Backbone as CSV, one residue per row, in Angstrom:
resi,resn,N_x,N_y,N_z,CA_x,CA_y,CA_z,C_x,C_y,C_z
1,UNK,-38.306,11.035,-9.848,-38.949,9.996,-8.851,-37.822,9.374,-7.863
2,UNK,-37.889,9.662,-6.611,-37.148,9.039,-5.587,-37.653,7.713,-5.057
3,UNK,-36.835,6.647,-5.244,-37.417,5.434,-4.561,-37.525,5.433,-3.122
4,UNK,-38.520,4.915,-2.515,-38.785,4.977,-1.153,-38.030,3.803,-0.405
5,UNK,-38.181,2.718,-1.079,-37.676,1.344,-0.581,-36.196,1.095,-1.194
6,UNK,-35.290,0.850,-0.272,-33.930,0.593,-0.836,-33.955,-0.630,-1.647
7,UNK,-33.231,-0.629,-2.836,-33.028,-1.661,-3.710,-31.935,-2.544,-3.257
8,UNK,-32.170,-3.756,-2.935,-31.074,-4.705,-2.388,-30.805,-6.026,-3.417
9,UNK,-29.771,-6.159,-4.034,-29.518,-7.295,-4.875,-28.140,-7.943,-4.674
10,UNK,-28.249,-9.202,-5.047,-27.049,-10.044,-5.038,-27.021,-10.684,-6.360
11,UNK,-25.734,-10.605,-7.017,-25.567,-11.327,-8.212,-24.133,-11.929,-8.257
12,UNK,-24.113,-13.030,-9.003,-22.762,-13.533,-9.117,-22.593,-13.701,-10.669
13,UNK,-21.486,-13.242,-11.059,-21.124,-13.095,-12.622,-19.663,-13.869,-12.787
14,UNK,-19.591,-14.231,-14.122,-18.349,-14.838,-14.422,-17.211,-13.965,-14.210
15,UNK,-16.076,-14.257,-13.898,-14.753,-13.539,-13.825,-14.141,-13.128,-14.901
16,UNK,-14.884,-12.275,-15.727,-14.332,-11.745,-16.984,-14.601,-10.204,-16.829
17,UNK,-13.692,-9.393,-17.610,-13.662,-8.094,-17.584,-15.087,-7.510,-18.178
18,UNK,-15.602,-8.213,-19.067,-16.966,-7.787,-19.653,-18.138,-8.028,-18.731
19,UNK,-18.031,-8.799,-17.752,-19.113,-8.911,-16.708,-19.320,-7.672,-15.968
20,UNK,-18.419,-6.803,-15.913,-18.778,-5.388,-15.258,-20.007,-4.719,-15.958
21,UNK,-20.147,-4.925,-17.029,-21.414,-4.140,-17.745,-22.676,-4.715,-17.246
22,UNK,-22.673,-6.002,-16.868,-24.057,-6.358,-16.328,-24.179,-5.733,-14.845
23,UNK,-23.035,-5.731,-14.173,-23.069,-5.134,-12.880,-23.524,-3.740,-12.749
24,UNK,-22.844,-2.996,-13.684,-23.166,-1.515,-13.900,-24.468,-1.175,-14.293
25,UNK,-25.268,-2.123,-15.035,-26.534,-1.829,-15.612,-27.513,-2.176,-14.377
26,UNK,-27.017,-2.746,-13.393,-28.101,-3.182,-12.120,-27.773,-1.954,-11.255
27,UNK,-26.651,-1.378,-11.154,-26.468,-0.468,-9.939,-26.779,1.012,-10.487
28,UNK,-26.188,1.390,-11.656,-26.024,2.807,-11.896,-27.338,3.599,-12.154
29,UNK,-28.451,2.827,-12.814,-29.774,3.431,-13.015,-30.436,3.566,-11.702
30,UNK,-30.156,2.672,-10.684,-30.699,2.870,-9.241,-30.166,4.209,-8.659
31,UNK,-29.157,4.542,-8.896,-28.385,5.743,-8.359,-29.263,6.907,-9.095
32,UNK,-29.473,6.823,-10.345,-30.051,7.886,-11.048,-31.550,7.971,-10.581
33,UNK,-32.219,6.915,-10.373,-33.581,6.908,-9.843,-33.710,7.609,-8.419
34,UNK,-32.638,7.581,-7.641,-32.498,8.077,-6.324,-31.892,9.495,-6.272
35,UNK,-31.788,10.207,-7.354,-31.288,11.535,-7.731,-29.998,11.768,-7.159
36,UNK,-28.964,10.763,-7.233,-27.567,10.916,-6.889,-27.122,11.888,-8.006
37,UNK,-26.176,12.644,-7.746,-25.576,13.589,-8.667,-24.706,12.700,-9.671
38,UNK,-24.332,13.573,-10.798,-23.429,13.154,-11.688,-22.120,12.761,-11.129
39,UNK,-21.744,13.500,-10.279,-20.290,13.320,-9.542,-20.397,12.093,-8.761
40,UNK,-21.619,11.830,-7.948,-21.689,10.554,-7.161,-21.594,9.430,-8.236
41,UNK,-22.448,9.521,-9.287,-22.464,8.324,-10.150,-21.106,7.932,-10.777
42,UNK,-20.458,9.086,-11.132,-18.989,8.924,-11.759,-18.231,8.138,-10.728
43,UNK,-18.186,8.653,-9.381,-17.311,8.093,-8.348,-17.805,6.630,-7.990
44,UNK,-19.111,6.332,-8.021,-19.334,4.952,-7.811,-18.919,4.037,-8.985
45,UNK,-19.148,4.571,-10.182,-18.789,3.792,-11.336,-17.279,3.470,-11.400
46,UNK,-16.452,4.480,-11.149,-15.096,4.284,-11.258,-14.534,3.354,-10.080
47,UNK,-15.155,3.611,-8.787,-14.736,2.646,-7.645,-15.107,1.175,-7.897
48,UNK,-16.388,1.061,-8.437,-16.822,-0.273,-8.735,-16.068,-1.051,-9.841
49,UNK,-15.615,-0.280,-10.927,-14.820,-0.938,-11.906,-13.396,-1.305,-11.305
50,UNK,-13.020,-0.443,-10.595,-11.605,-0.775,-9.942,-11.702,-2.028,-9.053
51,UNK,-12.596,-2.088,-8.196,-12.780,-3.224,-7.343,-13.101,-4.475,-8.041
52,UNK,-13.895,-4.504,-9.187,-14.293,-5.613,-9.971,-12.997,-6.118,-10.645
53,UNK,-12.270,-5.181,-11.324,-10.996,-5.723,-12.069,-9.978,-6.239,-11.095
54,UNK,-9.833,-5.554,-9.848,-8.897,-6.247,-8.833,-9.454,-7.701,-8.389
55,UNK,-10.853,-8.022,-8.388,-11.220,-9.276,-7.962,-11.098,-10.225,-9.012
56,UNK,-11.163,-9.723,-10.402,-10.812,-10.762,-11.508,-9.384,-10.987,-11.522
57,UNK,-8.513,-10.004,-11.512,-7.094,-10.040,-11.885,-6.358,-10.455,-10.627
58,UNK,-6.576,-9.901,-9.440,-5.635,-10.324,-8.287,-6.291,-11.443,-7.476
59,UNK,-7.631,-11.446,-7.457,-8.284,-12.365,-6.602,-8.369,-13.659,-7.263
60,UNK,-9.143,-13.490,-8.403,-9.436,-14.927,-9.146,-8.229,-15.308,-10.141
61,UNK,-7.323,-14.350,-10.219,-6.071,-14.748,-11.089,-6.434,-14.847,-12.593
62,UNK,-7.592,-14.360,-13.057,-7.984,-14.398,-14.514,-8.268,-15.948,-14.806
63,UNK,-8.731,-16.682,-13.819,-8.992,-18.104,-14.178,-10.416,-18.353,-14.548
64,UNK,-10.556,-18.999,-15.767,-11.857,-19.382,-16.193,-12.642,-20.194,-15.168
65,UNK,-13.957,-19.877,-15.140,-14.775,-20.747,-14.451,-14.985,-20.249,-13.027
66,UNK,-14.282,-19.166,-12.449,-14.430,-18.571,-11.220,-15.500,-17.468,-11.314
67,UNK,-16.065,-17.065,-10.232,-16.977,-16.017,-10.185,-16.819,-14.841,-9.269
68,UNK,-17.283,-13.841,-9.437,-17.372,-12.590,-8.610,-18.805,-12.504,-8.048
69,UNK,-18.946,-12.246,-6.863,-20.220,-12.029,-6.256,-20.397,-10.600,-5.956
70,UNK,-21.371,-10.006,-6.362,-21.508,-8.469,-5.936,-22.861,-8.348,-5.271
71,UNK,-22.736,-7.946,-4.011,-24.012,-7.403,-3.262,-24.076,-5.974,-3.253
72,UNK,-25.373,-5.408,-3.513,-25.360,-3.970,-3.415,-26.709,-3.590,-2.910
73,UNK,-26.822,-2.389,-2.395,-28.043,-1.746,-1.818,-27.822,-0.316,-2.057
74,UNK,-29.041,0.243,-2.701,-29.083,1.567,-3.044,-30.315,2.188,-2.449
75,UNK,-30.232,3.194,-1.624,-31.248,3.940,-0.956,-31.230,5.400,-1.331
76,UNK,-32.135,6.134,-0.840,-32.027,7.638,-1.110,-30.977,8.243,-0.572
77,UNK,-30.244,7.769,0.297,-29.025,8.475,0.995,-27.684,7.847,0.772
78,UNK,-27.676,6.529,0.232,-26.345,5.897,0.282,-26.421,4.826,-0.775
79,UNK,-25.281,4.464,-1.156,-25.153,3.093,-1.957,-24.097,2.317,-1.296
80,UNK,-24.175,1.179,-1.186,-23.408,0.188,-0.656,-23.142,-0.984,-1.433
81,UNK,-21.937,-1.416,-1.677,-21.556,-2.505,-2.667,-20.450,-3.343,-2.009
82,UNK,-20.588,-4.523,-2.131,-19.679,-5.620,-1.564,-19.225,-6.406,-2.971
83,UNK,-17.976,-6.715,-2.941,-17.569,-7.356,-4.133,-16.571,-8.598,-3.592
84,UNK,-17.008,-9.897,-3.850,-16.308,-10.973,-3.304,-15.660,-11.762,-4.470
85,UNK,-14.489,-12.074,-4.230,-13.733,-12.999,-5.378,-13.625,-14.365,-4.577
86,UNK,-13.103,-15.298,-5.323,-12.855,-16.687,-4.962,-11.427,-16.956,-4.769
87,UNK,-10.545,-15.929,-4.475,-9.262,-15.979,-4.338,-8.912,-16.128,-2.811
88,UNK,-7.593,-16.217,-2.443,-7.345,-16.517,-1.063,-7.184,-15.249,-0.301
89,UNK,-7.317,-13.884,-1.051,-7.137,-12.691,-0.359,-5.966,-11.904,-0.115
90,UNK,-5.791,-10.871,0.587,-4.682,-10.190,0.673,-4.849,-9.279,1.856
91,UNK,-3.736,-8.680,2.288,-3.684,-7.703,3.504,-3.635,-6.381,2.882
92,UNK,-4.495,-5.466,2.835,-4.520,-4.071,2.258,-3.428,-3.249,2.897
93,UNK,-2.962,-3.673,4.009,-1.874,-2.927,4.716,-0.391,-3.198,3.910
94,UNK,-0.509,-4.256,3.256,0.816,-4.665,2.546,0.986,-3.926,1.143
95,UNK,-0.045,-3.294,0.634,0.082,-2.552,-0.553,0.625,-1.014,-0.409
96,UNK,1.639,-0.848,-1.115,2.406,0.449,-0.924,1.550,1.583,-1.454
97,UNK,1.749,2.605,-0.819,1.146,4.051,-1.239,1.785,4.431,-2.555
98,UNK,1.026,4.386,-3.542,1.553,4.801,-4.915,1.920,6.187,-4.963
99,UNK,1.741,6.991,-4.086,2.032,8.466,-4.118,3.353,8.685,-3.474
100,UNK,3.962,7.693,-2.924,5.327,7.891,-2.213,6.587,7.327,-2.780
101,UNK,7.413,8.122,-2.917,8.909,7.695,-3.310,8.865,6.799,-4.568
102,UNK,9.639,5.801,-4.401,9.909,4.825,-5.460,8.531,4.004,-6.039
103,UNK,7.379,4.262,-5.203,6.222,3.548,-5.528,5.514,4.490,-6.620
104,UNK,5.923,5.582,-6.828,5.397,6.448,-8.018,5.514,5.782,-9.297
105,UNK,6.579,4.857,-9.538,6.844,4.345,-10.732,6.382,2.908,-10.823
106,UNK,5.749,2.435,-9.732,5.068,1.081,-9.669,3.668,1.051,-9.951
107,UNK,3.192,-0.081,-10.519,1.650,0.046,-10.877,0.841,-0.388,-9.746
108,UNK,1.379,-0.978,-8.603,0.602,-1.495,-7.520,-0.081,-0.426,-6.636
109,UNK,-1.275,-0.509,-6.258,-1.984,0.356,-5.331,-2.803,1.480,-5.878
110,UNK,-2.702,1.655,-7.243,-3.438,2.739,-7.821,-4.974,2.531,-7.759
111,UNK,-5.372,1.247,-8.129,-6.905,1.080,-7.971,-7.443,1.150,-6.575
112,UNK,-6.712,0.731,-5.624,-7.050,0.776,-4.296,-7.140,2.282,-3.743
113,UNK,-6.156,3.155,-4.160,-6.162,4.484,-3.801,-7.377,5.208,-4.527
114,UNK,-7.780,4.777,-5.774,-8.924,5.422,-6.474,-10.032,5.119,-5.627
115,UNK,-10.261,3.851,-5.204,-11.445,3.331,-4.653,-11.546,4.214,-3.123
116,UNK,-10.450,4.371,-2.522,-10.490,5.139,-1.312,-10.762,6.667,-1.356
117,UNK,-10.307,7.076,-2.649,-10.601,8.608,-2.731,-12.121,8.823,-3.306
118,UNK,-12.592,7.985,-3.849,-13.823,8.213,-4.470,-15.196,7.782,-3.622
119,UNK,-14.941,6.849,-2.681,-15.761,6.319,-1.804,-15.744,6.733,-0.362
120,UNK,-16.741,6.872,0.388,-16.631,7.374,1.733,-16.159,6.262,2.875
121,UNK,-16.365,5.100,2.549,-15.919,3.904,3.291,-15.412,2.789,2.372
122,UNK,-14.175,2.265,2.626,-13.614,1.248,1.811,-12.995,0.192,2.938
123,UNK,-13.711,-0.989,3.098,-13.097,-1.818,4.085,-13.133,-3.286,3.404
124,UNK,-12.172,-4.205,3.924,-11.992,-5.529,3.604,-12.344,-6.418,4.694
125,UNK,-12.691,-7.601,4.311,-13.055,-8.657,5.342,-11.631,-9.189,5.857
126,UNK,-11.718,-10.024,6.736,-10.488,-10.458,7.409,-9.512,-11.298,6.475
127,UNK,-10.172,-12.084,5.522,-9.421,-12.773,4.632,-8.901,-11.874,3.435
128,UNK,-9.528,-10.908,3.191,-9.028,-9.976,2.338,-9.448,-10.180,0.853
129,UNK,-10.653,-11.010,0.781,-11.142,-11.491,-0.638,-12.529,-10.762,-0.762
130,UNK,-12.925,-9.914,0.155,-14.227,-9.093,-0.137,-14.109,-7.711,0.311
131,UNK,-14.366,-6.775,-0.571,-14.306,-5.169,-0.268,-15.824,-4.698,-0.161
132,UNK,-15.960,-4.032,0.881,-17.264,-3.195,1.061,-16.957,-1.768,0.824
133,UNK,-17.857,-1.029,-0.012,-17.544,0.124,-0.202,-18.950,1.005,0.016
134,UNK,-18.814,2.042,0.355,-20.161,2.993,0.643,-19.856,4.471,0.213
135,UNK,-20.878,4.880,-0.415,-20.872,6.261,-0.676,-22.159,7.066,-0.335
136,UNK,-21.983,8.090,0.391,-23.273,8.761,0.918,-23.610,9.920,0.047
137,UNK,-24.861,10.013,-0.306,-25.228,11.110,-1.120,-24.920,12.455,-0.423
138,UNK,-25.126,12.637,0.737,-24.731,13.936,1.445,-23.714,13.484,2.549
139,UNK,-22.586,14.165,2.447,-21.447,13.674,3.392,-21.810,14.162,4.658
140,UNK,-21.599,13.348,5.665,-21.661,13.830,7.224,-21.000,15.040,7.454
141,UNK,-21.283,15.798,8.060,-20.649,17.109,8.589,-19.825,16.785,9.830
142,UNK,-18.713,17.277,9.885,-17.825,17.064,10.998,-18.135,18.304,11.914
143,UNK,-18.158,18.023,13.275,-18.396,19.009,14.339,-17.134,19.489,14.823
144,UNK,-16.845,20.702,14.809,-15.666,21.357,15.078,-15.468,21.185,16.673
145,UNK,-14.648,20.450,17.385,-14.517,20.138,18.614,-14.067,21.305,19.498
146,UNK,-13.585,22.288,18.827,-13.039,23.592,19.540,-14.083,24.656,19.604
147,UNK,-15.156,24.473,18.831,-16.197,25.525,18.886,-17.174,25.415,20.012
148,UNK,-17.502,26.297,20.897,-18.514,26.223,21.967,-19.792,26.385,21.540
149,UNK,-20.848,25.544,21.720,-22.179,25.770,21.359,-22.796,27.221,21.917
150,UNK,-22.546,27.725,23.083,-23.185,28.916,23.675,-22.117,30.003,23.538
151,UNK,-21.128,29.975,22.583,-20.071,31.078,22.893,-20.460,32.300,21.928
């Protein structure tokens, strides 16, 4: 059964690693109901967990009493998730690429790289305390600019 109306929810959960379970219980079944593939569900699950852990660890600094807000929308063609922490934020451009040189041996940037690898869109708000991620069920096809239509 494919849902015709997008599911849109907003929840705030405590800033603890176990709270990710509540978030996943809301989002992942909606993906299944919209016939997303197992690969899509795996990708969203992984990116969601990475973003959530980053919000708790780096944003909220593991402080009790803080919250993480999760907004999501699931439709028949895409899932969109925004995760906002109560931290002061960061500049994603300051995070070193973990695939290069001496960064291979550092722990920084791996979660961000995974999010960017598994989602089609990953963007941050200006202050850097909110990440928006999108995964499309069917990837947009790129048009070959060198191919002539009537050739």
